[in-house]
N, C-alpha and C positions, 0 to 999 in steps of 0.2 A: 509818179511815187504811188502806190497802191495803199489804200485804204485798208482798215481791218474795221466789216460790219457782222455785229450781231444781231442774230434774228431772232426774235421771239414770238412764240405762235401762242395764240390764248384758244386753243384746245387741243386737249390731250385723250380725244377719241383715235382711234390708231388708223381708221381708216376719215381723219379728218379730211373736209373740205383745205382750209385753209394752209392747212401743212405741205397741201400738194400745191397750193399757190407758192408757198415760202418756196419749194423746192422749184418750182418752176423758175421763180426770179433767180432764186441762186443761180439755177443753170443757163441763164442767159443776161446773168448780168458782167457790167463790161470787167475785162481782166483787171483794171484798176481798181475794183473792191473787190475783195478776199471778203466773202461773207459764210457767216457759220451759221447753224443752228445750235440755239443755247437749250438746254432740259430744263425746265422751270418745274416738272412734275416732282420734284422731289423735296421742295422746298416747303418745310415746315409753317404753317400759317404763323403769320407776323405776331409777338407780341412784345410790349418791350419790355415787360420783366422777365425775361431772356437774353434782352440783348444788353444786359449789363452783369461787370464780373468776369469770370472765367468759364463759367457756363453757357458761351453764345452755341447755337449751333454749327457745328461744324459746315451744313449745306448752305448758313447763311454766308458766313465768312468765303467758305470757296466763290461762291454764286456772286459776290460782290469784288473779291481779287480779278475773278473773270470778267468782269463785266468792264474795269476798269482798263484794261488793256485794249479795246477797240475806241476805235475812234468816232461810229457811231451806230446806232440802232437803229432797223426796221422792225415795225409792229404787226403781224398777219395777225388776224382776230375776226374773232366769231361776234356773233352777237347772243347775251344771254338777256330775257326781260329788259330790252331795248338797252342796255348797258354792256361794261365789258364785264368779261365771264372771273370770276374769283379765281385761279387759277393765277391770270397775266397782270390783276391787279394787287395779288399778294407779291408777286416777284417785283412788281415798281415798288412798293411799301418796304419791303426785305434791302432793296439796293438805294433809296433812299433815307434812310438810317444807319444809323444814331443821327439825329439832325444836325445838320452844317457840314457831313462827312457824305451828300450822295454822290454814289457813283454815275447817274447819269448827267451831272452840270457840266451842260454846255457842248453834249454831246449830239451832233444834228440827227435829226430822226426822220421815221415818214410812217406814214400808217394805212396800209392795204385790210379792208374788211369787205368780209365774203359771208352771204347768207345765201341759204335755199329761198328767202322770203325773196320778196320786191322792192326791199328800198336798199338792199346790199350793206346791212348794218351799221347804217347810217347814225342810229343812237351808238353805239358801242367807240365807233370812229369818233365824235364830237365828244363823247364823256372823254375817252382817251386824251384829247386834247389838251381837254380842261385838267387833267394830272400834269401834261406833259409843260404846260404852261411857268405850271409852279416850280416843277422842278428845273426850270431853267434848259430845256430841250428845244432846241428852234426847230420847229416840226415843218416840213415842207409843206405850201401853201397847195402847188397846183402841181401837178393836175393831183388830183383827190381821185381816190381810188376807191369806190363803192362799186363791190361785183356780188350784181344780183342776181338770184336764179342761178347760184352756182352748180346745185345738182345738174343741171340739163349743160353746163358748158365741158366736161370733165367725164370721159369716158371709165370702162369699168379696169380699165387699164392705168389709170391716172393720168391720159394724154389729156392736154387742152386745146380747145377747139381753139382755128389759127386766129380768128380775129381779137380773141382775147389776150391768147400771147403777145399777138400785135399790139395790144392796148398795153399789155403786162414788158414788153420791150420799151416802147417810150417811158415808161411810168420810171423804169430802172434808169435808163438814159437820164432823166430827169432826176434822179435824184444821186447820181451820181456828178451831176454838174453842183446841184447842192452842200453835196458834203465835201466839194471843192471848195466851192463858198464860203463855208462856216469854218472847216479845217485847216490852218496855215499849213502853205505848203511846207516840209521841212527840208533843209539843206544840210547836205552831207559836208 
């Protein structure tokens, strides 16, 4: 039985390297993973004052309802100032509230970070892992995915070089095994 996986990209740039990596992962994913990109660009910045009463932003409730439908989540993120981009952190915060009603709870996850720099988004990857621990997202430990010098790995048409594609294939296969380990098999 296939598992539905939400894919969140921590970069809004039109030509985002991370979006290209996410699309490559979706394209090479085993058929048992139904992976879909989730747009987080329109989520208003989280403010608890706006999360009470009848004026909760529709974008928040739509996002929360959408994430609930998925069995797992894959984060593909850039690194801004050695941390997680604000848009991704905001999506995490929106999904984690109101307190005690987190949409992330128990969903298996994994992180891929990519950067034009030499350390491949290591800071963002590990800051994100800290949040996922609190949110009870069992995060795949190995293989880790820090894609450095990403600008040199993708051509002008968005094609990723063969060795990176091979690595991504092994990563997504490991994620498939992780999801199946965490998510109980559904019996019809």
